[in-house]
TIDREN-301305 format. One record per residue (C-alpha): x, y, z. Coordinates in steps of 0.25 Angstrom, whole numbers, plus 5000, padded with zeros to 4 digits. Layout:
TIDREN-301305
XYZ;...
end
This chain:
TIDREN-301305
580653435152;580153395165;581153355177;580653225177;581153185162;580453035167;579353075164;578753055149;577353005151;576353045162;575052965167;573953065169;572753035179;571353095175;570253125183;569253045177;567853075177;567253205183;566753205195;566353315208;567553325214;568353305202;568053365190;568753435178;570053515185;570453375185;570553375170;570953505169;572253475179;572353345170;572453415155;573353525162;574453415165;574253335152;574653475145;575653485154;576353355154;576253355139;576953465137;578253425142;578153315133;577453205142;576553095137;575453095145;574552975146;573053025155;571752925161;570552995163;569452935161;568653065159;568053095145;567653215145;568753295149;569853365139;570853295148;570653175141;570653235128;571953145119;572453265116;572753295132;573653195134;574453075124;573552965130;572352965135;571752855143;570052865146;570252765156;569452745168;570452785181;570852665186;572152595189;571752505178;571752605170;573052655173;573752535172;573052495158;573852635154;575252625161;575152495152;575052565139;575852665143;577252615150;578052735147;577152815157;578052875168;577152945179;575652965180;575153125186;573953095193;573653235200;572953285188;571753195191;571153235204;570953115214;570453025204;571853015196;572553035211;571552915217;572052825204;573552845205;573652835219;572852685217;573752665205;574852695215;574452605226;574352495215;575652505211;575452535196;576252635196;577452595201;577152465190;577152545178;578252645183;577552755183;577952895194;576752965199;577053115198;576453245202;575853195215;576553105227;575652995232;575953005246;575753155245;574053105241;574052995251;574353105260;573453205255;572253115252;572453025266;571753145277;572453075289;574053075282;573753205277;573253265292;574453205299;575453265289;574753405287;575053405303;576353365303;576753465293;575953575303;574753605293;573453635301;572353525299;570853525303;570753425314;570553315308;570553145308;570453025298;569452915298;569452795292;568252715299;566752775303;567252745318;568352825316;567552945309;566652955321;567752975330;568553065322;567053155323;566753125339;568253185341;568153315332;566653335332;565853415321;565853485311;566953365303;567453345289;567353215283;568453195271;568653075266;570053035260;570553005245;569353085239;568853185230;567953305229;567753295246;567153155243;566853105256;567053235262;565853295272;565753395283;565053345296;564453445302;563453365312;563653215319;562453155315;563053175298;564553095301;564152955298;563652965286;564653085283;565953005287;565552865281;565352935267;566952995268;567252855272;566652805260;566952895249;568652875254;569352775246;570252735259;568852765268;569552885276;568953005279;569653125287;568853195299;569053335300;568653445310;567853515301;568553675298;567153755298;567353895292;568753865287;569153945275;569653845263;570853865254;571553805242;572953815238;573553755223;575153725224;576053665215;577453595218;578653555210;579653425214;580453545219;579553605229;579153735223;577753765228;576853875220;575353875227;574553915214;573153975221;572553985235;570853955233;570054005244;568753935244;567554015248;566853935255;567453885270;567853735272;566853645270;566753655257;567353565246;568453655238;567753605225;566353665230;566753785235;566953895229;568353975229;569154085227;570554105223;571454155227;571354135242;570454275246;570054285262;571654225266;572754325273;574054295266;574554255278;573654125279;573754115264;575354095265;575254005277;574253915270;575253915258;576453875266;575553775271;575053705260;576553715255;577053625265;575753525265;576153505248;577453485253;577253385264;576353285256;577353255247;578453285237;577453305222;577453405212;576153455209;574853525212;574253545227;572953585234;572953635248;571853645255;571653735268;570553785277;570753935283;570053955296;569254075294;569554175307;570854265307;571854145309;571554085297;572153965301;572553855290;572053705290;572453605279;571353525271;571853445261;573053445249;572853385236;574253375231;573853365216;572953445207;571653465213;570153545207;570753665212;572053675206;570953695192;570653815199;571853865206;572453845187;571253925184;571354035194;572854045193;573154015179;574253925185;573753775178;574253685191;574153565183;574953595172;575853635183;575753525190;576153425180;577353485177;577653475190;577453325190;578253325179;579353365189;579553525183;579753645194;578853755195;579853855193;580353765179;578753805174;578353895167;576953995173;575853945162;575054065162;576454185160;577354075153;578354165160;578354135173;578654005180;577653925187;578353945201;577354055205;576154075211;574954125204;574554255208;572954295206;572554445202;571054385202;570154305209;569454175206;568154095212;567853955209;566553925213;566053775209;564653695201;563953615207;562853525201;561953495213;560853485203;561153345197;561153285211;559653315215;559653285230;561153305233;561753395246;562153525238;562853575250;564153585249;565253525257;566653445258;566353345245;566453425232;564953445225;565353525213;565353505197;566253605192;566753755196;566953875189;567853995191;567954135191;569054235189;568954385192;569554495199;569054475213;568354375221;566854435217;567154425201;567554285200;566454245210;565554305200;566354245188;566154105195;564754125199;564354165183;565154035178;564453925187;563153925177;562053905186;561154035181;561654135190;562454245186;563554255196;563154305211;561754345214;561154455205;560354355196;559054345205;559254205209;559854225222;559154145235;558254225244;558054115253;558754145266;558454015274;559153935258;560154055260;560554015272;560553855271;561453865258;562453955266;562553875278;562753725268;563853775258;562753775243;563453775230;562853915228;563153975239;564054085232;562654135228;562154105241;563054205249;562754315238;561154275242;561454295258;562154425256;560954465247;559954425255;560654515266;561454385275;562554455282;563754405279;564154375293;563054265291;563354215277;564954215282;564454135297;563654035288;564554015276;565954025285;566554105269;567354215272;566754335274;567654405263;567054315251;565454375257;566054505256;566354475243;564754425240;564354545248;564954655239;564454585226;563054585232;563154755236;563754755222;562354695216;561554765226;562054905221;562154875208;560554845209;560354995213;560755025198;560255015183;560854955172;560755135167;561455165181;562455075184;563855145184;565255095178;565755065193;564754965197;564554885185;565954875185;566054805201;564954735197;565854675186;566954665192;566354595205;566054485194;564354535191;563954485177;563154575169;561954485171;562054505187;562354645186;560954655175;560254585186;560454695197;560254815186;558854745182;559454735166;559954655155;561154585156;561654655141;561354805149;562354755158;563354715146;563054845139;563154935151;564454875153;565154905140;564455055139;565355075155;566454985150;566354885161;567054785152;567554655155;569154645156;569754515155;571154475163;572054345162;572354245174;573854255173;574454195186;575254305191;574254425192;574754485179;576354495184;576854395173;576154415157;575054285156;575154225141;573854135145;572554205141;571754145154;570754275157;569654305166;568654435165;568354555174;568254685174;569054805177;568954965180;569655035168;571055065171;571655215165;572855245158;573555385160;572955425146;571755395151;571155285145;570355195152;570455035150;570554885160;571254785156;571054675148;571854555146;571354475137;571954525124;571054485114;571754425099;571554435086;571354265083;570054215081;569454155093;568354055098;567854055112;567553925119;566453955130;566753825142;565853755149;566053815162;565953745178;565753595176;564453525180;563553395177;563153405162;564453515159;565753465162;567253435157;566553365141;566253525141;567853575143;568353455135;567753525123;568053675126;569453625127;569253565112;568653675107;569653765111;570653675104;570053655093;569753805090;571253845093;571453725084;570653825073;571353945077;570653995085;570954085099;570154025109;569554085119;568853975132;567854055141;567653965155;567653965170;568053805174;569253805180;569253655181;569253635166;570353635154;569753735146;569953845156;571453805155;572253915152;572653875141;571653795133;571053915124;571954025121;571054105130;570454085142;569354155148;569154095163;567654155162;566054105166;565354055156;564354165157;563954275145;564554395150;565754335152;565954255136;565354395129;566254465137;567554365132;566854355118;566854525115;568354535121;568854415111;567854425100;567954275097;567254215083;566554135092;566254065103;566153905106;564853865116;564753725112;565853675118;565453715132;564353645135;563053705140;563653825146;564353885133;563053825126;562153935133;562954045132;562654035115;561454095115;561954225122;563254215112;562454205100;561454295104;562654405106;563354365091;564554275097;564654175086;564654035093;565553945085;564953805082;563453775083;562453905084;561853945096;560253925089;560853775085;561353745099;559853835105;559153755093;559653615100;559153655115;557753705111;557253585113;556053615103;556753675090;557753545092;556553445092;556053525081;557353515072;557353355077;555953345070;556453425057;557553305056;556653195060;557353165074;556753115084;556753165098;555753145111;554453215112;554753325117;554153455122;554553575129;553953655143;554353775150;553353745160;552953635171;551653655163;552153645151;552953525154;551653445159;550853485147;551953425139;552153295146;550753275142;551253255127;552453185130;552553045138;553253045151;554453015153;554953145149;556153215151;556153355155;557453435153;557653585152;558453665139;559753715141;560353625152;561453535152;561753405159;560353375160;559953485169;558553475176;558353345165;557353235170;556353135167;555053155171;553953045173;552553105177;552053255177;552253275192;553853245189;553753335177;553253455184;554153455195;555253455186;554753545177;554653635187;555953625195;556653645179;556053775178;556353805192;557753795189;557953815177;556853935172;556453975158;557053845155;556153755142;556153635146;556053505138;555153375141;555453275131;554853135133;555853035139;556152895128;556352815140;557252695139;557852745127;559352735125;560152865125;561352915113;561853035109;562853095100;564153205097;564353245083;564953365076;564453455066;565053545057;563753595052;563553515040;564053385044;563953295058;565053205064;564653125075;565653105085;565053015095;563752925097;563352895110;562652785118;561952785132;562052695140;561052735150;559652765143;559052885138;558552985151;560052985158;560753115154;561853095144;562953155154;562553025164;562552925154;563752815148;563652855135;564452735125;565252775111;564752725104;563352685104;563152535111;561952515108;561352595097;561052505082;561452595069;560152615065;559952715079;561352765078;560952815064;559952895069;560952955081;561852985068;560753035058;560353145071;561453185074;561853215062;560753295057;560153365074;561953415072;561453475057;560253525060;560653615073;561753665064;562953625072;564353645071;565453575084;564553475092;563153415095;562953325102;561553225102;560553135111;559753035108;558952935115;558552825107;557152745108;556652625099;557952635091;557452805087;558452905093;557853025097;558653145100;558653175116;559553345113;560653385104;561753475109;562553555098;563653575107;564753485115;564453365122;564853295136;565053175124;565853265116;567253215125;566853085127;566653045114;568053115108;568753065120;568252925114;568352925102;569853005100;569153125093;569253275097;567853315093;567853435101;568853495093;568353455080;566853515083;567753635086;568353645073;566953625067;566353735075;567453835071;567053805057;568553745056;568153615049;567153525045;566853385049;567253325038;568753385042;568753295052;569253145050;568553055061;569252955069;568552915081;569252795091;568352705100;568552565102;567252515108;566552615116;566752735125;565752755136;565452915145;565252865156;564552965167;565252995181;564453045192;564753105205;563553065214;564453045226;564453175230;562853195230;562753035239;561253075240;560853105225;559953025215;561052945207;560052945195;560352975182;559353045173;559253145162;560153255170;561653245171;562453215184;563653165179;564953235184;565753165174;566153055163;567152935159;567352875147;567552725146;568052635134;567452495133;567852405123;566552315121;565052345125;565452205135;566152295143;565952275158;565952425160;564752445148;564052325155;563952365167;563552515161;562452465153;561852395163;561752515173;561152605163;559652615166;560052625182;560152775183;559152825175;558152925184;556953005181;
end
């Protein structure tokens, strides 16, 4: 039992909707905490307003409250559950902490006799109040950059005058670097100071002397109530100081730090953690190190909670920080807990990595037209990927292959930038694609010393890039017939994909694959085991690499594969890769449920994904986790190794769906709806023929592949016309055009960005109501799980609309058409599993906008609103284990549930905030109302047309 036997019931505060700066890494830590507490027999009560996540699934906590994160909601819960003994606020990011502090200030915890565990409020106040933090650090002898606090505009001006430029402005009590900026010139200072003061809830900023070019590091620590401290992971930012850690390319373990300096840094981190308060749990400390041989260390900040980096560090090391931090909050000591991976050693140990991980953020600047794309102190990325390899180069390549930005890795794909001025500018003003730009600069012949001088990126990293380029150049002198095994093996060990090697050798990817098979250059799989294989790991968590053959005494040659294949029947679930606008955490929810449902049906479950923030990549969600890019070559090698019954693609969003064609072509069975049906729904011509055969109306449309064809189509269709590319997610590239000039400009722009794409041109039904339905189908019967009506008119992307379940304004005649059309389409597409259909309703006629025979963004929302595990049911239908008639459907919802989009426009102050057919929201929350007379509904309805843009 836990040391503190008084704790029987605990409230956990979640992080709410996903925004830039606070994403699904807190869903991961919250889910870990809930599981950890329940292992100890503790009753768990959760408050979180995000319907898209696995964390708010009824299976995760004893009581789940999908309520706004306010003190009013907290009081409601505490009244309903007087048995709650304690609150754990450290798992829900800054949102949860701020709410806990606010409730503490109002005396709510005291009134209800609730203890705060896992954190010390005084410690939070010290670390968030930059002036107090600075005073404490100087008192305990920890160096900091020259800095001072300003609570007014005049005070800020005075400090700037004293320090001189460049300066850094950081706002107190904010997340994701909100309100922070670098100020190089005096003329920019006034505006940036004002923004910082406005962003801070206490109107306070810290002004630092900028440490330009210093290197940045993070340490992840855990500490128990007995004052045992372990350092779980060291993380080095490849980018120097000045770029928010959430936007930095990071590497673990630290690569360019001398051992002497690392030991000093460890001692400083432990000293800092102990000095800020007496708490048990996780902690993240950030440092700057001077780039000279002195390696001076300066403290930047400390976060006494699990942080964005904790999820990364957990996946990088296999040490589940949030899970262990929850146990420590209960009073356990580290030496009383087991290492979760080996199950035989203690948690009071520091993980050892015999591999390298590289994290690269994923941005969505294309969604924010006119946004400032330069990276700085304010975080702008919406997701991230992680690559695991035996070397920095292999991990770097895997991470770039995971990004899903139409690149095959670093270089060797014919897409390099050849414009000298542009390259220099992108190096000077840190750009989102700098990892590719460094390669392009080296290829152009710009000396490493010049690249280092501009970027201040450590020479060690630049030399790694240079080596990759030299290898690329060497391979290019060979052909597929003349390349030798040693060189091919070296290329694979350094992470080059078959597609890249094919580009260098001027041949097909399949030829490189066959050559590898012939020469026996094959992937082997290694365990992530926390202890460099010193102890046996019980957890099947793998990454791939390439090894030279070893030779035994009797001459047998082999390379060691640690992934042992069982003789059980297996199912592979393809994950959704990095979070981005249009494909977020809702697909992670679907993948986790798919894995659990397949396990219930007796299958061995195999998860493939590369997103370190999510629950699907937790090492004990599936029977086996392959932390690999959701990239053809990696997927196919795993399938060949494991020989599964089939692959589930319809739960991982467009990422998994895009691989369906290749899987089908290579004879791999797709579980559920076939590739032919998936493709038919995407091909607008074939799909419209299907609608016509079934007498289902759809807006007039045509397709075009050139601007000339589009202009000819415009003569047949009336404006306004909705233009959209095929095979995209989140409305990418969609636009409503109202004349030929707009049409031509948009089509030319689209075909530049997405070459060889078939464009769809629909007559846009102005003033129509938009609705959507989600259903499950077993190939014979269809069950509609939910029909939603959008509050906003047709023309605003469904992901950006407020969706109301059930509909509030559709008559029986219209609803019957929706039901009939849904059933007909699901059966005509031979759907097995999930399907989402979107409708436009005009003059009581229901038109089809599109159908997606896969998991949709709204499925988790409907499941939470009705309290039914629809993804579990759908997976069992896909596997052929159940039919619709086998389920006892019993949806429970009083009143209405509204899915509300949440935007992160505050990160891009100068961007056009109007909404249209391209999705811009980063997350969502759920709102329950008893009736349409509710003030909140009235408010939403009255503003419904405000944002429509063309």
